[in-house]
One Martini backbone bead per residue (centre of mass of N, CA, C, O) as a GRO file, in nm:
protein
  355
    1MET     BB    1  -2.873   4.767  -0.196
    2VAL     BB    2  -2.885   5.108  -0.245
    3ASP     BB    3  -2.992   5.376  -0.411
    4HIS     BB    4  -2.711   5.484  -0.525
    5GLU     BB    5  -2.636   5.203  -0.633
    6LEU     BB    6  -2.880   5.155  -0.817
    7SER     BB    7  -2.828   5.401  -0.996
    8GLU     BB    8  -2.572   5.288  -1.123
    9LEU     BB    9  -2.701   5.045  -1.261
   10VAL     BB   10  -2.893   5.202  -1.439
   11HIS     BB   11  -2.681   5.389  -1.572
   12GLY     BB   12  -2.512   5.114  -1.673
   13GLY     BB   13  -2.746   4.903  -1.795
   14ASN     BB   14  -2.832   4.652  -1.602
   15ILE     BB   15  -3.124   4.805  -1.593
   16THR     BB   16  -3.396   4.778  -1.828
   17SER     BB   17  -3.650   5.003  -1.960
   18LYS     BB   18  -3.906   5.185  -2.103
   19THR     BB   19  -3.901   5.291  -1.830
   20ASN     BB   20  -3.795   5.519  -1.601
   21LEU     BB   21  -3.605   5.406  -1.327
   22LYS     BB   22  -3.502   5.659  -1.163
   23ASP     BB   23  -3.803   5.720  -1.040
   24LEU     BB   24  -3.805   5.399  -0.888
   25ILE     BB   25  -3.622   5.450  -0.642
   26GLN     BB   26  -3.551   5.310  -0.345
   27PRO     BB   27  -3.376   5.259  -0.067
   28ALA     BB   28  -3.361   4.908  -0.146
   29SER     BB   29  -3.509   4.948  -0.434
   30ILE     BB   30  -3.700   4.858  -0.741
   31ASP     BB   31  -3.944   4.952  -0.931
   32ILE     BB   32  -4.161   4.743  -1.144
   33PRO     BB   33  -4.273   4.786  -1.464
   34ILE     BB   34  -4.501   4.754  -1.692
   35GLY     BB   35  -4.612   4.705  -1.993
   36GLU     BB   36  -4.814   4.723  -2.308
   37CYS     BB   37  -4.836   4.411  -2.252
   38CYS     BB   38  -5.005   4.082  -2.243
   39PHE     BB   39  -5.058   3.738  -2.119
   40LEU     BB   40  -5.281   3.488  -2.140
   41MET     BB   41  -5.282   3.197  -1.950
   42ARG     BB   42  -5.340   2.856  -1.929
   43GLU     BB   43  -5.082   2.832  -1.731
   44LYS     BB   44  -4.851   2.752  -1.511
   45VAL     BB   45  -4.492   2.828  -1.584
   46MET     BB   46  -4.156   2.750  -1.586
   47PRO     BB   47  -3.820   2.875  -1.699
   48PHE     BB   48  -3.671   2.589  -1.731
   49ARG     BB   49  -3.435   2.618  -1.963
   50ARG     BB   50  -3.591   2.884  -2.054
   51THR     BB   51  -3.770   3.110  -2.200
   52VAL     BB   52  -4.047   3.299  -2.158
   53SER     BB   53  -4.125   3.345  -2.455
   54SER     BB   54  -4.160   3.039  -2.521
   55LEU     BB   55  -4.395   2.995  -2.321
   56VAL     BB   56  -4.590   3.198  -2.452
   57HIS     BB   57  -4.608   3.045  -2.720
   58ASP     BB   58  -4.727   2.769  -2.581
   59TYR     BB   59  -4.940   2.900  -2.330
   60SER     BB   60  -5.097   3.109  -2.466
   61LEU     BB   61  -5.421   3.271  -2.546
   62GLN     BB   62  -5.349   3.594  -2.522
   63LYS     BB   63  -5.295   3.910  -2.656
   64ILE     BB   64  -5.264   4.225  -2.463
   65HIS     BB   65  -5.330   4.546  -2.502
   66ILE     BB   66  -5.226   4.862  -2.344
   67ASP     BB   67  -5.376   5.137  -2.275
   68GLU     BB   68  -5.455   5.429  -2.113
   69GLY     BB   69  -5.725   5.272  -1.997
   70GLY     BB   70  -5.662   4.995  -1.957
   71ILE     BB   71  -5.696   4.677  -1.775
   72VAL     BB   72  -5.873   4.382  -1.680
   73LEU     BB   73  -5.804   4.161  -1.431
   74LEU     BB   74  -5.908   3.846  -1.370
   75ARG     BB   75  -6.023   3.647  -1.152
   76GLY     BB   76  -5.822   3.341  -1.173
   77GLN     BB   77  -5.606   3.455  -1.353
   78THR     BB   78  -5.314   3.454  -1.581
   79TYR     BB   79  -5.037   3.681  -1.626
   80LEU     BB   80  -4.792   3.817  -1.859
   81PHE     BB   81  -4.517   4.058  -1.805
   82GLU     BB   82  -4.299   4.247  -1.963
   83CYS     BB   83  -4.024   4.454  -1.810
   84ALA     BB   84  -3.704   4.357  -1.828
   85PHE     BB   85  -3.350   4.399  -1.846
   86ILE     BB   86  -3.090   4.175  -1.702
   87LYS     BB   87  -2.737   4.264  -1.600
   88LEU     BB   88  -2.542   4.174  -1.364
   89PRO     BB   89  -2.282   4.187  -1.198
   90PRO     BB   90  -2.045   4.024  -1.072
   91GLY     BB   91  -2.177   3.890  -0.767
   92PHE     BB   92  -2.482   3.925  -0.833
   93ARG     BB   93  -2.821   3.942  -0.710
   94GLY     BB   94  -3.182   3.874  -0.720
   95SER     BB   95  -3.492   4.004  -0.581
   96LEU     BB   96  -3.859   3.962  -0.535
   97SER     BB   97  -4.143   4.183  -0.447
   98PRO     BB   98  -4.425   4.290  -0.367
   99LYS     BB   99  -4.600   4.547  -0.320
  100SER     BB  100  -4.784   4.645  -0.065
  101SER     BB  101  -5.050   4.722  -0.213
  102ILE     BB  102  -5.072   4.452  -0.371
  103GLY     BB  103  -5.092   4.253  -0.143
  104ARG     BB  104  -5.367   4.398  -0.012
  105VAL     BB  105  -5.538   4.282  -0.285
  106ASP     BB  106  -5.457   3.985  -0.369
  107LEU     BB  107  -5.194   4.015  -0.564
  108MET     BB  108  -5.026   3.798  -0.745
  109VAL     BB  109  -4.661   3.854  -0.765
  110ARG     BB  110  -4.414   3.717  -0.992
  111GLY     BB  111  -4.100   3.645  -1.069
  112VAL     BB  112  -3.965   3.581  -1.404
  113TYR     BB  113  -3.672   3.412  -1.544
  114ASP     BB  114  -3.461   3.333  -1.753
  115ASP     BB  115  -3.373   2.992  -1.693
  116CYS     BB  116  -3.550   2.995  -1.424
  117GLY     BB  117  -3.689   2.776  -1.155
  118LEU     BB  118  -3.744   3.048  -0.984
  119TYR     BB  119  -3.894   3.258  -0.795
  120ASP     BB  120  -3.780   3.571  -0.742
  121THR     BB  121  -3.511   3.512  -0.928
  122ILE     BB  122  -3.163   3.624  -0.979
  123ASP     BB  123  -2.900   3.507  -1.094
  124ARG     BB  124  -2.583   3.491  -1.096
  125ASP     BB  125  -2.424   3.556  -1.387
  126THR     BB  126  -2.680   3.673  -1.551
  127GLU     BB  127  -2.902   3.702  -1.837
  128GLY     BB  128  -3.235   3.865  -1.891
  129ARG     BB  129  -3.575   3.831  -1.875
  130LEU     BB  130  -3.829   4.011  -1.705
  131TRP     BB  131  -4.114   3.888  -1.548
  132LEU     BB  132  -4.473   3.897  -1.465
  133GLU     BB  133  -4.679   3.708  -1.256
  134VAL     BB  134  -5.037   3.757  -1.261
  135SER     BB  135  -5.283   3.695  -0.982
  136PRO     BB  136  -5.592   3.728  -0.911
  137ARG     BB  137  -5.784   3.633  -0.619
  138SER     BB  138  -6.032   3.836  -0.515
  139PHE     BB  139  -6.005   4.053  -0.753
  140ASN     BB  140  -6.056   4.277  -0.976
  141ILE     BB  141  -5.794   4.433  -1.189
  142LYS     BB  142  -5.667   4.755  -1.272
  143VAL     BB  143  -5.437   4.841  -1.525
  144PHE     BB  144  -5.129   5.016  -1.633
  145PRO     BB  145  -4.899   5.153  -1.792
  146SER     BB  146  -4.617   5.149  -1.589
  147GLN     BB  147  -4.695   4.998  -1.357
  148THR     BB  148  -4.630   4.907  -1.026
  149LEU     BB  149  -4.591   4.565  -0.861
  150SER     BB  150  -4.282   4.546  -0.807
  151GLN     BB  151  -3.961   4.460  -0.648
  152LEU     BB  152  -3.607   4.511  -0.656
  153MET     BB  153  -3.336   4.325  -0.519
  154VAL     BB  154  -2.984   4.374  -0.445
  155PHE     BB  155  -2.704   4.146  -0.410
  156ARG     BB  156  -2.408   4.109  -0.249
  157GLN     BB  157  -2.197   3.873  -0.226
  158GLY     BB  158  -2.104   3.867   0.122
  159ASN     BB  159  -2.275   4.135   0.241
  160ALA     BB  160  -2.543   4.007   0.286
  161THR     BB  161  -2.643   3.931   0.617
  162GLU     BB  162  -2.772   3.669   0.777
  163ILE     BB  163  -2.925   3.525   0.995
  164PRO     BB  164  -2.708   3.420   1.261
  165SER     BB  165  -2.464   3.639   1.238
  166LEU     BB  166  -2.625   3.898   1.350
  167PRO     BB  167  -2.671   3.925   1.664
  168LEU     BB  168  -2.385   4.040   1.741
  169GLN     BB  169  -2.421   4.298   1.552
  170LEU     BB  170  -2.691   4.417   1.689
  171GLU     BB  171  -2.568   4.557   1.944
  172SER     BB  172  -2.508   4.831   1.762
  173HIS     BB  173  -2.810   4.857   1.740
  174PRO     BB  174  -3.102   4.934   1.740
  175PRO     BB  175  -3.399   4.846   1.805
  176LEU     BB  176  -3.631   4.629   1.624
  177ILE     BB  177  -3.847   4.598   1.866
  178TYR     BB  178  -4.170   4.690   1.989
  179ASP     BB  179  -4.414   4.797   2.175
  180SER     BB  180  -4.705   4.992   2.215
  181HIS     BB  181  -4.516   5.185   2.424
  182GLY     BB  182  -4.201   5.189   2.325
  183ASN     BB  183  -4.070   4.919   2.415
  184PRO     BB  184  -3.822   4.722   2.405
  185LEU     BB  185  -3.753   4.404   2.260
  186PRO     BB  186  -3.665   4.096   2.252
  187LEU     BB  187  -3.532   3.859   2.059
  188ARG     BB  188  -3.700   3.608   1.879
  189LEU     BB  189  -3.554   3.312   1.778
  190HIS     BB  190  -3.566   3.119   1.454
  191ARG     BB  191  -3.282   3.047   1.362
  192ASN     BB  192  -3.275   3.300   1.102
  193ALA     BB  193  -3.517   3.447   1.273
  194VAL     BB  194  -3.779   3.654   1.364
  195VAL     BB  195  -4.044   3.652   1.587
  196LEU     BB  196  -4.387   3.714   1.512
  197SER     BB  197  -4.704   3.839   1.629
  198LEU     BB  198  -5.046   3.846   1.702
  199ASP     BB  199  -5.304   4.103   1.691
  200LEU     BB  200  -5.610   4.085   1.921
  201ASP     BB  201  -5.578   4.362   2.111
  202GLN     BB  202  -5.838   4.508   1.958
  203GLU     BB  203  -6.103   4.642   1.800
  204SER     BB  204  -5.940   4.610   1.527
  205VAL     BB  205  -5.810   4.304   1.374
  206GLY     BB  206  -5.948   4.313   1.076
  207PHE     BB  207  -5.978   4.166   0.737
  208GLU     BB  208  -6.217   4.034   0.490
  209ALA     BB  209  -6.266   3.911   0.197
  210ILE     BB  210  -6.515   3.962  -0.046
  211PRO     BB  211  -6.738   3.885  -0.271
  212THR     BB  212  -6.678   4.036  -0.604
  213SER     BB  213  -6.719   4.233  -0.922
  214GLN     BB  214  -6.554   4.449  -0.854
  215VAL     BB  215  -6.298   4.707  -0.907
  216VAL     BB  216  -5.961   4.758  -0.879
  217ILE     BB  217  -5.801   5.076  -0.918
  218LEU     BB  218  -5.464   5.155  -0.921
  219SER     BB  219  -5.507   5.478  -0.988
  220SER     BB  220  -5.707   5.489  -0.729
  221ILE     BB  221  -5.681   5.687  -0.453
  222GLY     BB  222  -5.916   5.664  -0.203
  223SER     BB  223  -6.199   5.559  -0.389
  224HIS     BB  224  -6.273   5.304  -0.229
  225ASP     BB  225  -6.512   5.101  -0.086
  226LYS     BB  226  -6.442   4.880   0.158
  227GLU     BB  227  -6.733   4.735   0.182
  228HIS     BB  228  -6.703   4.601  -0.119
  229PHE     BB  229  -6.435   4.410  -0.014
  230PHE     BB  230  -6.471   4.425   0.304
  231ARG     BB  231  -6.467   4.280   0.633
  232PRO     BB  232  -6.478   4.261   0.951
  233VAL     BB  233  -6.301   4.115   1.220
  234ILE     BB  234  -6.438   3.904   1.458
  235HIS     BB  235  -6.378   3.854   1.803
  236ASP     BB  236  -6.304   3.683   2.090
  237GLN     BB  237  -6.280   3.868   2.372
  238LYS     BB  238  -6.211   3.649   2.584
  239ALA     BB  239  -5.999   3.473   2.398
  240LYS     BB  240  -5.861   3.610   2.165
  241ALA     BB  241  -5.998   3.493   1.892
  242ILE     BB  242  -5.972   3.344   1.554
  243THR     BB  243  -6.116   3.223   1.247
  244LEU     BB  244  -5.955   3.085   0.972
  245GLU     BB  245  -6.042   3.033   0.647
  246LYS     BB  246  -6.007   2.852   0.396
  247ASP     BB  247  -5.903   3.038   0.121
  248ARG     BB  248  -5.885   3.310   0.258
  249PHE     BB  249  -5.860   3.676   0.304
  250TYR     BB  250  -5.629   3.866   0.517
  251ILE     BB  251  -5.604   4.147   0.741
  252LEU     BB  252  -5.333   4.194   0.952
  253CYS     BB  253  -5.124   4.215   1.260
  254THR     BB  254  -4.873   4.294   1.462
  255LYS     BB  255  -4.772   4.336   1.786
  256GLU     BB  256  -4.520   4.437   1.683
  257ARG     BB  257  -4.285   4.692   1.636
  258VAL     BB  258  -4.109   4.790   1.364
  259SER     BB  259  -3.742   4.860   1.321
  260ILE     BB  260  -3.543   4.991   1.044
  261PRO     BB  261  -3.252   5.062   1.007
  262THR     BB  262  -3.023   5.201   0.772
  263THR     BB  263  -2.835   4.925   0.790
  264LEU     BB  264  -3.109   4.778   0.718
  265SER     BB  265  -3.303   4.492   0.616
  266ALA     BB  266  -3.622   4.327   0.540
  267GLU     BB  267  -3.805   3.996   0.554
  268MET     BB  268  -4.065   3.819   0.518
  269VAL     BB  269  -4.191   3.499   0.553
  270PRO     BB  270  -4.438   3.346   0.386
  271PHE     BB  271  -4.333   3.054   0.485
  272SER     BB  272  -4.392   2.818   0.765
  273GLN     BB  273  -4.421   2.513   0.929
  274HIS     BB  274  -4.404   2.642   1.224
  275ILE     BB  275  -4.664   2.825   1.197
  276GLY     BB  276  -4.824   2.694   0.936
  277GLU     BB  277  -5.094   2.654   0.694
  278LEU     BB  278  -4.974   2.955   0.580
  279ARG     BB  279  -4.988   3.274   0.441
  280ALA     BB  280  -4.842   3.573   0.578
  281HIS     BB  281  -4.726   3.694   0.301
  282TYR     BB  282  -4.651   3.896   0.006
  283ALA     BB  283  -4.525   4.192   0.098
  284GLY     BB  284  -4.210   4.157   0.276
  285PHE     BB  285  -4.050   4.422   0.229
  286PHE     BB  286  -3.810   4.624   0.424
  287ASP     BB  287  -3.707   4.922   0.433
  288PRO     BB  288  -3.494   5.140   0.525
  289GLY     BB  289  -3.672   5.323   0.797
  290PHE     BB  290  -3.882   5.153   0.895
  291GLY     BB  291  -3.990   5.272   1.197
  292PHE     BB  292  -3.761   5.508   1.177
  293GLY     BB  293  -3.725   5.782   1.326
  294GLY     BB  294  -3.847   6.078   1.444
  295GLY     BB  295  -3.952   5.923   1.721
  296THR     BB  296  -3.993   5.637   1.610
  297LYS     BB  297  -4.117   5.318   1.765
  298GLY     BB  298  -4.232   5.177   1.540
  299THR     BB  299  -4.415   4.950   1.318
  300VAL     BB  300  -4.644   4.775   1.205
  301GLY     BB  301  -4.711   4.459   1.059
  302VAL     BB  302  -4.866   4.377   0.774
  303LEU     BB  303  -5.091   4.106   0.689
  304GLU     BB  304  -5.121   3.850   0.433
  305VAL     BB  305  -5.367   3.607   0.468
  306ARG     BB  306  -5.359   3.247   0.368
  307PRO     BB  307  -5.517   2.970   0.430
  308HIS     BB  308  -5.500   2.600   0.390
  309GLU     BB  309  -5.659   2.595   0.666
  310THR     BB  310  -5.860   2.570   0.921
  311VAL     BB  311  -5.797   2.817   1.188
  312THR     BB  312  -5.709   2.894   1.516
  313VAL     BB  313  -5.624   3.207   1.667
  314TYR     BB  314  -5.409   3.406   1.885
  315ASP     BB  315  -5.306   3.616   2.099
  316GLY     BB  316  -4.951   3.611   2.045
  317GLN     BB  317  -4.919   3.432   1.811
  318PRO     BB  318  -4.726   3.301   1.597
  319ILE     BB  319  -4.710   3.432   1.234
  320CYS     BB  320  -4.400   3.512   1.174
  321LEU     BB  321  -4.096   3.571   0.979
  322MET     BB  322  -3.785   3.766   1.012
  323GLU     BB  323  -3.538   3.892   0.803
  324PHE     BB  324  -3.201   4.005   0.798
  325PHE     BB  325  -2.998   4.275   0.642
  326LEU     BB  326  -2.707   4.402   0.528
  327ASN     BB  327  -2.605   4.690   0.421
  328SER     BB  328  -2.364   4.840   0.209
  329ALA     BB  329  -2.531   5.109   0.290
  330VAL     BB  330  -2.657   5.425   0.324
  331PRO     BB  331  -2.927   5.578   0.247
  332ASN     BB  332  -3.020   5.883   0.124
  333CYS     BB  333  -3.347   5.768   0.129
  334PRO     BB  334  -3.541   5.677   0.350
  335TYR     BB  335  -3.797   5.558   0.477
  336GLY     BB  336  -4.039   5.828   0.477
  337HIS     BB  337  -3.864   6.025   0.242
  338ALA     BB  338  -4.036   5.889  -0.038
  339GLY     BB  339  -4.356   5.875  -0.034
  340ASN     BB  340  -4.467   5.679   0.169
  341SER     BB  341  -4.767   5.507   0.281
  342TYR     BB  342  -4.665   5.321   0.571
  343HIS     BB  343  -4.500   5.461   0.804
  344ASN     BB  344  -4.777   5.524   1.007
  345GLN     BB  345  -4.907   5.273   1.065
  346SER     BB  346  -5.206   5.138   1.230
  347GLY     BB  347  -5.276   4.851   1.222
  348PRO     BB  348  -5.493   4.699   0.983
  349LYS     BB  349  -5.409   4.824   0.690
  350LEU     BB  350  -5.517   4.915   0.409
  351ALA     BB  351  -5.499   5.001   0.110
  352LYS     BB  352  -5.466   5.311  -0.064
  353TYR     BB  353  -5.747   5.267  -0.231
  354PHE     BB  354  -5.892   5.312   0.041
  355ALA     BB  355  -6.109   5.516   0.243
   0.00000   0.00000   0.00000
């Protein structure tokens, strides 16, 4: 569903929050704000056949109120925030993904929903409370009431069509990926997804998070010194290769430039055993209009990579898979026309919080 359809859901009371959601609607998603309190959890636990509030009662260590000064979420801890009440119309389902800036600071944000045993999933024909499970991985993070950490996508069953039925329909669409010179590239498909590769053929190939006790303040845009949080990734110029260390966090980018026409949306697959033992992306949703229109021939996809084993990777090596979906309509305001931060990003761009 796209912006004007999502507006109708909000207006009809299908998605409600203490924060006005009408101002948080994106081309094909709704930003989800946190509430004024959260719970420090003893451990992670899924609400399988239970409400999240009952799990909070059994597993929380502390209830924390958030005033206008915000609170600091400590690295290595897990917090639950109550966010919204959702009752989608019959035949609709929901999916969640962290916002781009959130993924780029290694803040793990997952949607948990009453009676559902799956992360980031709102089953069709159900109603319940949506919570966000928030776990800082590399940095201490300061958040504020009504701050948006995740985004909700709504799918009409049978209308959002995933590849493999998509390739035949894509013939009528503009190219989806380009090279660095603006030349369209053929799609390399693996099962029901497009394969994207790693770019190590540039002066700055990426960044690696470094240990620090400093805090990323999510309300402060462009005010953090990146050298306090990241160091550049140096690669072997002859082999065009880098070694990714186990359980470290990296910002890298795709060699291909992605272009999402207004008739489609896309999402990177976080994990694939065919790519390797690594998480390739945290915030993987691409709104319609990303890298598209106005003479733009694609924009690189930034990767938030966390390997689960030490691995050496090479320029042009497959690094992630991208799934495409047909939108049920064309958005009134495509990506890049709604004050978006990464429409013209080039190379492995850090989050907007860094100067």
